[in-house]
Every structure is written in C-alpha cells, then in structure tokens.
C-alpha positions in Angstrom: 171.2 169.1 164.4 168.4 169.9 161.8 167.9 173.5 160.7 165.0 175.7 161.7 163.1 175.0 158.5 163.4 171.2 159.0 162.2 171.5 162.6 159.2 173.5 161.5 158.2 170.8 159.0 158.7 168.1 161.6 156.4 169.9 164.0 153.7 170.2 161.3 154.0 166.5 160.6 154.0 165.6 164.3 157.5 164.0 164.0 159.8 163.9 167.1 162.7 166.2 166.3 165.0 164.4 168.7 165.0 161.4 166.4 166.9 163.6 163.9 169.6 165.1 166.1 172.6 163.6 167.9 172.0 162.4 171.5 174.6 164.8 172.9 172.2 167.7 172.1 169.5 166.4 174.5 169.0 167.9 178.0 169.8 164.6 179.6 173.2 164.4 178.0 173.9 168.0 178.8 173.1 167.4 182.5 175.2 164.3 182.6 178.2 166.2 181.1 178.2 168.8 184.0 177.0 166.6 186.9 180.6 166.1 188.0 182.7 168.9 189.5 184.7 171.0 187.1 187.9 172.3 188.6 189.5 175.5 187.4 192.8 175.3 185.5 194.8 177.5 187.8 197.5 180.0 187.2 199.4 179.7 183.9 202.8 180.3 185.5 202.3 177.2 187.7 201.6 174.8 184.8 204.1 172.0 184.2 205.0 171.9 180.5 207.3 169.5 178.6 210.6 171.0 177.6 209.9 171.0 173.9 206.8 173.2 174.5 208.8 175.8 176.4 211.2 176.2 173.4 208.5 176.9 170.8 208.0 180.5 169.9 204.8 181.4 168.2 205.0 184.6 166.1 202.1 186.6 164.7 201.4 186.3 161.0 203.7 188.4 158.7 200.8 189.7 156.6 199.4 193.0 157.7 195.6 193.0 158.1 194.1 195.8 156.1 191.5 198.0 157.7 188.0 198.3 156.3 185.7 195.9 154.6 187.4 193.2 152.4 186.9 193.6 148.6 184.4 191.5 146.8 186.4 189.2 144.6 183.8 186.6 143.6 183.9 185.5 140.0 180.5 185.4 138.4 179.2 182.1 137.2 178.5 181.4 133.5 174.7 181.4 134.1 174.9 184.8 135.8 174.3 187.5 133.1 175.1 191.1 133.3 172.0 193.3 133.9 171.0 195.0 130.7 169.6 198.5 130.6 166.0 199.0 129.4 165.2 201.9 127.1 162.7 204.5 128.3 161.5 205.3 124.8 161.2 201.9 123.0 161.3 199.5 126.0 163.9 197.3 124.5 166.9 196.0 126.5 170.5 196.7 125.7 170.5 200.5 125.6 169.0 203.5 127.3 167.0 206.6 126.3 170.1 208.6 125.4 171.5 206.1 123.0 168.2 205.0 121.5 168.2 205.0 117.7 164.4 204.7 117.3 163.0 207.1 114.7 160.2 209.1 116.2 157.5 210.5 114.0 
C-alpha cells in the first residue's frame, strides 16, 4: 500500500493508485472476503484441545515493567554534532557571554 505522499503524487499525475497496491486492499476483495457467513467461535470452555496444549502453562514475563516514560538511550551518530553556545558579546560559537575573553575598549 503506497503512503499518503505517493498517493498525492499519483493523483497529480493522473495515475491509478490501485495499480500500486495489492489486490486484497480493493473493495471487491474485501466484499468477497466477508460474503460468506462468519460463525462465532463459541465458549472457550467447550473447545476441544489436544492434550499437549492443555499441559502447557504460560507464565507472565519475569521482568517488571517500570512506570513512566522510557528513558532515551539513543546513541548519537558521528555526523550529529553537539550544539555549541553562541556568545552574546562577540557572536562566536563555543562559549557564552560570561566566559567571553574578548577585550572591550
């Protein structure tokens, strides 16, 4: 399925967007999928399961989920440089007004 930007370009160029997506996204395919009767699954207690499924016990994960927003642990790429301060007196980067060594007359 093309993204919204690609669809916008296709519309500007008068290109049929359905030529660039899978057939199962079309209305025709969607209607064919649900034209037959879909039966409900029923009560879980009435399901017939193989014996090896009944013996399996699924436990929750051992790790405790911490509350709050997760920390940002992204490593900066080599091309990303640290933002440098700009001095209010001389306008140069790398220091600020307090640490400026410019001699004023």
